[in-house]
N, C-alpha and C positions, 0 to 999 in steps of 0.2 A: 466625724463620725458615719460611718460608710451603711446603708440600707439597701432594699433592695426590694422592687415592687410586686416581686412573682413573676415565674416561669423560668425559674433557674433551670428547669430540665429539660430536654429535649423532645423531640416526637418516639411513637413510639414502634420503635425498628433497633434491632439488635447492637446494631454499630453507632447509634444516641445514643442510646445507655451507656456504651463506654465510651462513648465522648463525653457524655455525663458527669460520670464518673471522673476523668480528667481535670473538666470544669470544675466540677466541685473542690479539687485541692487544690487551683490553681486559686480557685475564690475566697477559700479562708486564708492562703496565703497574702493574700490584697486586704484582710481585716473587715472582711464582711462577717457578720456576726447572727443580724435578724434580717429574714425574708418574711415578707406578704409570700400569701397561697395563692399561685395561680392555678387554673384548671390543670395546667401541663406537668406541673409540680408534683401530681399526683395520677403521671401515664405508666409506672412501672411497679405501681402499687401503693398502699402505708407502708407495707413494711421497708420497703425499700427507702421510704424518705425519715421512716424510724433510724433505720439505720448508719444513713448521710448525715442528722442530726447528730450522731453516736459518734459517726467516724471525725465530722469534722467541728463539734460543739457550734452546729448549727441550730439555731433557732423558728421556726417555722411559726408564726400567730398569726392566729384567723376566727372570728367573733363568728361568724357566720354559717360554717357549716359542718355538719353531723352525717352518720351515716343511717340512722333512721328521725324520722319525724319526732318531735318532744325528746330523742337522745343524749346525749351529753355531746359536748363539741368535740374534737377530734384534734383540734389543738387549745391552746391558752388564749385567750380572745384578747389580747395585751400584756407587754412589759413594758418595766421601767427599767432604765439606764441611769445611773448615773455617772457622770462627764461634767468636767471640770464647773464641779461645784454644783450644778442643777440636775432637777433629777427629771430626764426626756421620758416621758410615756410613747410608746408606738402602738397604734393598733390597725389592724386589717380586713377589708370584706372584702369577698368575693362576688362578682355578678350573678344571680340566677340562670344569667341567657349562654353562661360558658358551661357547655357541658361537659362532664369528666367522666373521662374513658382511661382504663386501664387497659396493662397489657398482662396481668394476673388470671389466672384461670377461674377467680369466684366471680360471681355475679356482683357488676358492679350498682353497692346501694348509696348513695350521698344524695343528702338535700343540703339544699342550700335556703338559707332564712335570708328574707327580705335584709337587706342592708340596712334601712334605716331603721326597722325595728331593730337591729343588732345595736346598732351607735347609739340608740336611745335608751338601752339597757344599758352599757356597759361606758358610756362617755363618763359620764356624771362622778362613776368613782375613780373612774382612770385621773377624770381634772381634779379632783382632789389629791391624789398621787403624786401629783405630777406638777411643775413648773413652764416647761413645755408638752406638748400633744401633736405628735406627728399622723396621718392618719395613711397607709399603702393602699391608695383604691384600686384594686384587680379590679375597672370597671372600665367600660367604654368614655371615653370625651362624654357626650348628651349625658350618661348615669351618674358620673361622677360631678359635671357639674349640677346636674338638678341636687343628687344629692345634698350638695354643699350649702346650697340656700337654705336659710333660716341657720346656720351651724354655727354661724358667727355674727354679730350684731356689727354696724358699720362705724364706730366708736370704737372696737375693740378692745372693750371693757371687761367683755366676760363672755370669748369664745371657748365655745364647746373645744374647737379645732386651730389651732396655729396655723400647721405646716399639712398639706395634702401633697404628696406622692401619683399622680396617676400612674397604672400599670401596665394598661392593657392596651389602648391604640398606636401606632406607631408615628411617633410625634418624639418631636423637642423642643419645649417653651425656653426659647433664648431671654427671653427677658420674664421680671417677676410679674406673675397676673394674678392678680387678686379678686376670688371671688367672696362677697364683703369683705370680712377682716383677714379670710383666709388665703395664704398665699397657696398657688396652683403651679408646682411643678410635672415636667415630664422630659425624661431623655429617652427614649425608647427604640428600638429597632434592633431584636437579636444581640443585646451586648455589644452592639460596636459605639455606643453613645454612653458618656460617666460625666455626670451632671454635677455640679458644682453649685451651694448658697452659702453664700458668706452670710451672717449678720451677728448681732452685738444682742447681749440678753443681761438687762440688770439684775445682780445677784439677791437683791431685797423687791423688790417691785414685779419680778421676771417681764417687764415688760420689752418689745424684740424689736430692735430697728435695723431697718437694710439702709444698705448704701443707695449709692444713686444705681449703678449698676450689679446687685448682688448676684446675678446666677452667671455661672459659665459652662458653655455647653463642652467638653473633648469629644472630639472625632475621633474612634481610634481606626483610622485609614494607613495605609502607605507611610503617608508624611507624618504621624508617630514615630518617636522614637522607643527602639526597643532594649531591651534591658537581655545581652548577650545570655543570659541563665535561664528566662523564661522563653526565647527563642531557642535554646538547644533544647527544651522539657517538649517544645511542640514538635520541633523536625523530629523527635524521639518518637513521639506518640502518632504522628500521623505517620510516620515509615512501619512500626509495628500494623497500626492497622491497615494499610494498604499491602502488609503481607499477608493477615487475617485474609483481606476480603480475596485475592489472589488465592485461596486456598479453598475455600467456597464453588461448588460443580458449578455445569452449564445449569442455565437458566431452567428452573421447573414451573415457572411460578405460572399460575393460569392468565387465561387469554380468553378475556370474556369477549372482546370486541372481533368484527369482521368475519369473514366464508375461509372453509378452505379451499373453494375454489374461484380465489382471489389473490393476485399476488402483488407484491413490491417491484416494481423495475429500476430503480434507483436516478438520482437528477441527472448521469447520462442522458438516460432512455428520452429525457425531457429534453435535454439539448439539444436532440436531431431538429426540432421544427421550435422550440425557443430559447436560441443560439442568445438573442439578445438580455432575455430574462436570467437564463442561466449565468452570463454573465453579471448581471446585479449581484443573486443569489452567492455566484462565488467568492464575491465583496467583499459581503457581509460577514455580521458572528457569526448567523446559523451557517456558516458553513465551516467553520472552527469550533462547536462547540464541543467535537473529543477532544480535540486539545485540550482545551482547559482543564477536562475530567484528568488527562493525562500528567498535566503538568500539577495538578493537585495530589497525584494518586490516589484518584478517587474513579480511575474508570473499573473496577470491579464491585463498587459500590451499588448497591442494588435500589439506593433511595434515592439516586443521583443520574443514572442511567439514562431512564426513561423519557427526560428531558432532552439526553443528547445524542437521542437516535430517532431509528423511524420505526413504527409502531409496534414497540414494547410491548406495549397491550393486545396486540391485533393477532391474529391467526398468520404465518406465513410473515411474520413482523422478524425484527431486529434478536437475534439469538445469541448469546457467548459461547455456545460450542461452536458455532459456525464461524463465530470471530476468530476464537483460536484455532482453528482451523486452516483460517486466511482466504474461505469460503465467503465472510457476510462483508456487504459494499454497502450496509444502512449505518453507515458512523455518520452523524453531526445531523440536523436539525434542515432535510432537504425538502424540497419540494412538497413528498406526499405525506411528509410529517402534517402541514396543513391542510394538504387538497384532498388526501388520501390515497385508495390505491389506484396505483397505474390503468390495471387493467378495470377501473370503474372508470376511466377518463369520459367526458363527454363534455361538448359546446355549449351548453342553453346556460350559463350561467352559475350550475348549484355549485359549481367548484371554489366560485371565488366567494357565496354566502359561506359553504362550510370553514374554510381558509379560514375568515374572521372569526366566525364562532369555535376554530377549533384555541387561538391565542393562549386565551384564557387557563387554557388548560393546566397549561407548564408558566405562565405569570402572573403566579398566586397570590397575593396580599403578600407571603412569608418571602416568598424566591425573590420577587420585580416588587417591591413594593411603590417603584413608581410610577408603576407601568401606567400609558394611558395611550389607550389604541391609534389617534393621529398624529401623535411625535411619534410612535414606534414606525408604525408605518411607512411614515414616512422615509425613514432609513433602508427599507428595501422596495422600496415601491415599484411595484413590473407589471 
């Protein structure tokens, strides 16, 4: 039985929305039916989510999200699935710390109740209807662990929850964790992992038995075998997305940073005085950042370009219109992407401080989950 802990949908951009539609179709083909609700699953509005459920036969469950305080829940709090002669109850909660924002024109009005209060209300009735109870917890790891305290006794005789799938923090649990009698699982990070739990359930007593190594984490990287039909569909989608992206006119986005009196000079100008530093830059991945977009067919994707060029959100920074006419030299993550305008060059150490703080603009938890300043700096130290 395949379950998902939430955030199936992408970010609030049209290109991500197109990709989400494609991913939903492929996810349905993999056999996923029941989903917890993550804050990103409402990125395109409730109507889009409802249409997705209808189109692909999905069921989103959640026990603590409403549109108004005291109003009805937006989703069924739980569902019960019959499989292999067992009744498997699935319930989900969302962290109140996760802000819900949508692309809808209407104001966002959502109320997220206390997860503990929601579970206290619905778990007793779900327990009576189920042989095994699974919680899809779209909470931080800390919140999840705090929530599970008291949800299952140490002897495992009268647990309210048998299994908890953690669906928010970027992490994978490669062995079986226990909070009291509750088995805690996680295989998160943008769909790059799939976790498998093997267990035996006695049909009469409903007691669950786990083997010595019941958890397997599958990493979906370049080493994983591919299905030709799926690869063909992905390739076709990427080609169509790249075609649509190229039809977008030159950048007209706002540029809130910088000044009309300043200019980016390009790495070649820096190299005149900093030849050794330039050689370090030239051999780094930063110097090939643009090519990685070209290879992926994403060089026209405005959601990606900003972290692969110089000054995308700055006045006089990278502009797609100039690039198309061959006038732009601000491809790649050049010196000024970290240090700022070359015309503001100073020699009092401020540039170094500015460069350090600039890293996390692009190396976010989502784009670069393993980012750690010291080790990353060692790769480009100059």
